[in-house]
C-alpha positions in Angstrom: 0.0 0.0 0.0 1.3 3.4 -0.9 1.6 6.3 1.6 -1.0 8.2 -0.4 -3.5 5.3 -0.4 -2.9 4.7 3.3 -3.7 8.4 4.0 -7.0 8.1 2.1 -8.1 5.1 4.1 -7.0 6.5 7.4 -8.4 10.0 7.2 -12.1 9.8 6.3 -13.1 12.9 8.2 -10.4 15.1 6.5 -11.4 13.9 3.0 -15.2 14.4 3.9 -14.7 18.1 3.5 -14.0 17.5 -0.2 -17.2 15.4 -1.0 -18.1 15.6 -4.7 -14.7 16.9 -5.7 -11.5 15.5 -6.9 -8.4 15.5 -4.6 -4.8 15.0 -5.3 -2.7 13.4 -2.5 1.1 13.4 -2.4 2.6 11.7 0.6 0.3 12.5 3.5 -1.2 15.8 2.2 -3.9 17.0 -0.2 -2.0 19.2 -2.7 -4.9 20.1 -5.0 -8.7 19.8 -5.1 -11.5 20.8 -7.3 -14.6 19.9 -9.4 -12.7 19.6 -12.6 -10.3 16.6 -13.0 -8.1 18.3 -15.6 -7.5 21.3 -13.3 -6.7 19.1 -10.3 -4.2 17.1 -12.4 -2.5 20.4 -13.7 -2.2 21.8 -10.1 -0.9 18.5 -8.7 1.8 18.1 -11.3 3.9 20.7 -9.5 4.3 18.2 -6.6 5.4 15.3 -8.8 9.2 15.4 -8.4 11.6 12.5 -8.3 9.9 9.4 -7.0 6.9 11.3 -5.5 3.7 10.1 -7.1 0.3 11.7 -7.2 -2.8 9.8 -6.2 -6.0 11.3 -7.7 -9.3 10.3 -6.1 -12.9 11.5 -6.4 -14.5 11.8 -2.9 -18.0 10.4 -2.9 -20.9 12.5 -1.9 -22.1 9.8 0.4 -20.4 6.9 2.1 -21.1 3.7 0.4 -21.4 0.7 2.8 -21.9 -2.8 1.5 -22.5 -5.9 3.5 
């Protein structure tokens, strides 16, 4: 599991503030967010240096729980 993916799973309350939007995570921080995926990718590219990878995710508007 990458650091970015771990951050997403471990911080549901922090990402809840971005419901319905795209977020870009690098390391353990949200580096860009917005409603337009292309804009988020453009903003996040500034943080992709060396071996740092960007994780882009769309935060759901509601939690989805399956049983």
